[in-house]
C-alpha positions as CSV (number, residue, x, y, z in Angstrom):
1,X,39.3,-308.4,-106.5
2,X,41.1,-304.4,-106.4
3,X,38.4,-302.7,-107.9
4,X,35.8,-303.9,-105.6
5,X,38.3,-303.3,-102.2
6,X,38.9,-299.6,-104.1
7,X,35.5,-299.1,-104.6
8,X,34.3,-300.5,-100.5
9,X,37.5,-297.9,-99.5
10,X,35.9,-294.9,-101.4
11,X,32.4,-295.8,-100.2
12,X,33.5,-295.8,-96.8
13,X,35.8,-292.8,-97.5
14,X,31.9,-291.0,-98.5
15,X,30.4,-292.1,-95.5
16,X,33.1,-290.5,-93.6
17,X,32.6,-287.6,-95.2
18,X,29.2,-287.4,-95.2
19,X,28.8,-288.1,-91.5
20,X,31.9,-285.0,-90.6
21,X,29.7,-282.8,-92.7
22,X,26.6,-283.4,-90.7
23,X,27.8,-283.0,-87.6
24,X,29.6,-279.9,-88.7
25,X,25.9,-278.4,-89.6
26,X,24.4,-280.1,-86.1
27,X,27.0,-278.0,-83.9
28,X,26.6,-274.8,-85.8
29,X,23.2,-275.0,-86.4
30,X,21.7,-276.4,-83.1
31,X,24.7,-275.3,-80.5
32,X,27.3,-272.3,-81.4
33,X,24.5,-270.4,-83.3
34,X,21.7,-271.4,-80.3
35,X,24.7,-269.9,-77.9
36,X,25.0,-266.6,-79.8
37,X,21.0,-266.3,-79.8
38,X,21.0,-266.9,-76.6
39,X,23.5,-264.6,-75.5
40,X,21.6,-261.6,-76.9
41,X,18.3,-262.8,-75.9
42,X,19.5,-263.1,-72.1
43,X,20.9,-259.4,-72.8
44,X,17.7,-258.2,-73.6
45,X,15.8,-259.5,-71.0
46,X,18.1,-258.6,-68.8
47,X,17.3,-255.2,-69.4
48,X,13.9,-256.0,-68.2
49,X,14.9,-257.2,-65.2
50,X,15.3,-261.1,-65.5
51,X,18.2,-262.9,-64.1
52,X,20.1,-265.9,-65.6
53,X,23.0,-267.1,-64.5
54,X,26.1,-268.0,-66.7
55,X,25.9,-271.1,-69.2
56,X,22.1,-270.8,-68.9
57,X,20.6,-271.8,-72.7
58,X,17.6,-269.7,-73.3
59,X,15.8,-269.9,-76.5
60,X,12.7,-268.5,-77.5
61,X,10.2,-267.6,-74.6
62,X,7.0,-265.3,-73.8
63,X,7.4,-263.4,-70.3
64,X,4.6,-261.1,-68.9
65,X,6.8,-259.5,-66.7
66,X,10.3,-260.6,-67.1
67,X,11.3,-258.9,-63.3
68,X,9.7,-261.9,-61.9
69,X,11.7,-264.5,-63.5
70,X,15.4,-265.9,-61.8
71,X,16.8,-268.4,-63.7
72,X,20.1,-270.5,-62.3
73,X,23.5,-271.2,-64.1
74,X,23.6,-273.9,-66.7
75,X,19.8,-274.5,-67.3
76,X,18.3,-275.4,-71.1
77,X,15.3,-273.9,-71.8
78,X,13.7,-274.9,-75.0
79,X,11.3,-273.0,-77.3
80,X,7.8,-271.8,-76.5
81,X,7.9,-271.6,-73.1
82,X,5.3,-269.1,-71.0
83,X,6.3,-267.3,-68.2
84,X,2.8,-265.7,-67.1
85,X,3.4,-263.9,-63.8
86,X,-0.5,-263.6,-63.8
87,X,-1.4,-260.4,-62.0
88,X,-0.2,-256.5,-61.7
89,X,3.3,-255.2,-61.0
90,X,5.1,-255.5,-58.0
91,X,8.5,-256.7,-56.8
92,X,10.0,-259.8,-57.8
93,X,11.5,-262.8,-58.5
94,X,8.5,-264.9,-58.2
95,X,9.5,-267.8,-60.8
96,X,12.7,-269.1,-59.1
97,X,14.4,-271.7,-61.3
98,X,17.8,-273.6,-59.3
99,X,20.6,-274.2,-61.3
100,X,21.2,-277.4,-63.9
101,X,17.4,-277.3,-64.8
102,X,16.2,-278.8,-67.8
103,X,12.5,-277.6,-69.2
104,X,11.5,-278.7,-72.6
105,X,9.5,-277.1,-75.1
106,X,5.9,-275.5,-74.2
107,X,6.1,-275.5,-70.6
108,X,3.9,-272.7,-69.1
109,X,4.3,-271.1,-65.7
110,X,0.9,-269.4,-65.0
111,X,2.0,-268.2,-61.4
112,X,0.6,-265.1,-59.0
113,X,1.6,-266.7,-55.7
114,X,5.2,-267.9,-56.6
115,X,7.2,-271.3,-57.7
116,X,10.5,-272.6,-56.2
117,X,12.4,-275.3,-58.7
118,X,15.5,-276.2,-57.3
119,X,18.5,-277.9,-58.8
120,X,18.9,-280.7,-61.7
121,X,15.3,-280.6,-61.9
122,X,13.9,-282.3,-64.9
123,X,10.5,-280.9,-67.0
124,X,9.4,-282.4,-69.8
125,X,7.4,-280.8,-72.9
126,X,4.2,-279.5,-72.4
127,X,4.2,-279.2,-68.6
128,X,1.9,-276.9,-67.1
129,X,2.5,-274.9,-63.3
130,X,-0.8,-273.5,-62.1
131,X,-0.4,-271.9,-58.5
132,X,-4.1,-270.5,-58.8
133,X,-8.0,-270.9,-58.8
134,X,-11.2,-269.6,-58.8
135,X,-13.7,-269.7,-55.9
136,X,-16.6,-272.0,-57.3
137,X,-19.7,-270.9,-54.5
138,X,-22.4,-270.9,-56.1
139,X,-24.8,-267.6,-56.6
140,X,-21.9,-265.7,-57.8
141,X,-20.1,-265.5,-61.0
142,X,-16.8,-268.0,-61.1
143,X,-14.6,-265.0,-62.6
144,X,-15.4,-262.4,-60.2
145,X,-14.7,-264.6,-57.0
146,X,-11.6,-264.3,-55.4
147,X,-8.8,-266.3,-56.2
148,X,-7.1,-269.2,-53.5
149,X,-3.6,-269.4,-54.4
150,X,-1.0,-271.0,-52.6
151,X,3.3,-271.6,-54.0
152,X,4.7,-274.7,-55.9
153,X,8.0,-276.4,-55.1
154,X,9.5,-278.8,-57.1
155,X,12.5,-280.4,-54.8
156,X,16.2,-281.1,-56.2
157,X,16.7,-284.1,-59.1
158,X,12.9,-284.4,-59.6
159,X,11.3,-285.3,-62.9
160,X,8.3,-284.7,-64.4
161,X,7.1,-286.3,-67.9
162,X,5.6,-284.8,-70.3
163,X,2.4,-282.9,-70.2
164,X,2.5,-283.0,-66.4
165,X,0.0,-280.4,-64.6
166,X,0.9,-279.0,-61.3
167,X,-1.2,-277.2,-58.9
168,X,-1.8,-274.7,-56.5
169,X,0.1,-275.6,-52.9
170,X,1.9,-278.9,-54.2
171,X,5.6,-279.8,-53.0
172,X,7.2,-282.1,-55.2
173,X,9.8,-284.0,-53.0
174,X,13.0,-284.5,-53.7
175,X,14.3,-286.9,-56.6
176,X,10.3,-287.8,-57.0
177,X,9.4,-289.1,-60.7
178,X,5.8,-288.3,-61.5
179,X,4.7,-289.7,-64.9
180,X,3.6,-288.7,-68.3
181,X,-0.4,-286.6,-67.9
182,X,-0.6,-286.3,-65.0
183,X,-2.3,-284.0,-62.9
184,X,-0.7,-283.6,-59.3
185,X,-3.2,-281.9,-56.6
186,X,-1.2,-282.9,-53.5
187,X,2.0,-283.0,-52.8
188,X,4.8,-285.6,-53.1
189,X,7.3,-287.1,-50.8
190,X,10.9,-287.7,-51.6
191,X,11.6,-290.3,-53.7
192,X,8.0,-291.3,-54.9
193,X,6.5,-292.3,-58.1
194,X,3.4,-290.7,-59.1
195,X,1.2,-291.0,-61.9
196,X,-2.5,-291.0,-63.3
197,X,-5.3,-288.2,-63.0
198,X,-5.5,-287.2,-60.4
199,X,-2.2,-288.4,-59.2
200,X,-1.7,-291.2,-57.1
201,X,1.8,-293.0,-55.6
202,X,2.3,-295.7,-57.5
203,X,5.6,-296.7,-56.5
204,X,9.2,-295.7,-54.6
205,X,12.7,-295.1,-56.2
206,X,15.1,-298.1,-54.8
């Protein structure tokens, strides 16, 4: 009985040691090292004109014109985000992100006119924001037709599910929710829930 108890105690001890070791590895690899890399990344892009607030974690990103991007405080940006200001050099910023915003892996901001994302917005992985498109008049090459463009606005505390696409001129209201895979072509009022292709209202938050 004593041997069995001792064995159980040793197994529990080993399990606790493993748990502590895994936690330490996680903290050093995913938190502290990430903060350090983020610090130097923000420093580099800051020299190129990008603005980032205190406490923001910046993972690997691609940026055409860093001075066109402004990010607030305490934001979390995952890997492989593409900030594409689609145009020639001009004064910025045109991509404005508020405080405490989460942006998931692989999101794309294809912006020519402008996008404003207010505080506490959650944007899941793979979302795309495009504020311009081509004219489609028959008899003319589409690629040579003038762009139609209009600013995108995402209201405070909105939540966009994975792979949502938001097109030009759309305003997503405060506290609104957009389901995964939706294509948003029309503006959404505060606290509404939308989904589908094209996105339509499917409910309200209560």
